N, C-alpha and C positions, 0 to 999 in steps of 0.2 A: 464516493469514488469507487469505481470498479478497478479490478487489477489491471485492466488494459488502459486505464487513465480517463475513462469517461466519467463525467460528473453525473451522478444519479439523482441527487437532490441538493437543493441549495446552490450557493455560488461562493466563489472565492475571488479576492482581488487578483488581478493578473500576476503580480509578483509572487503572491502566496501559492497560486496554482502552479506556477513554474517551479517553485521549490518542491512542492508535493510531487509533481511529475518527475523531476530530477531524482528525488529520493526513491520513488517507485521503480524507475528504470534501473537504478543502481541495485535495488533489492528485489527484483522481480522473482528470482528463484526462491528467495526466502519467503516472500508473500504467498507464492503458490504452494510451497511446502506447508506453511501455516494454514492455508485454506484447506488442504487435505487433512491436516491434524484436526481442525475444527469440525470438518464433516464426519470424522471418526470419533468425536467427543474426547479427543486427547488434548493435553495441555499445549498451549502455544509456546513457541520459543521467541524470546525478545529479539527485536531487530534494532540495530543501532540507529540513532538519529542521524540526520543529515549534518555533515561537518563542514 
């Protein structure tokens, strides 16, 4: 999955894909911040699971 919700490889069942997309939308800023941390070889911050 990309940060914008595109499936890059493989596939998920529709329900699972919906849950992943919901979670990614709710945590988009956190995901982008972690992407920047990863690019700078810094430790990532845990992102809470979907509740």
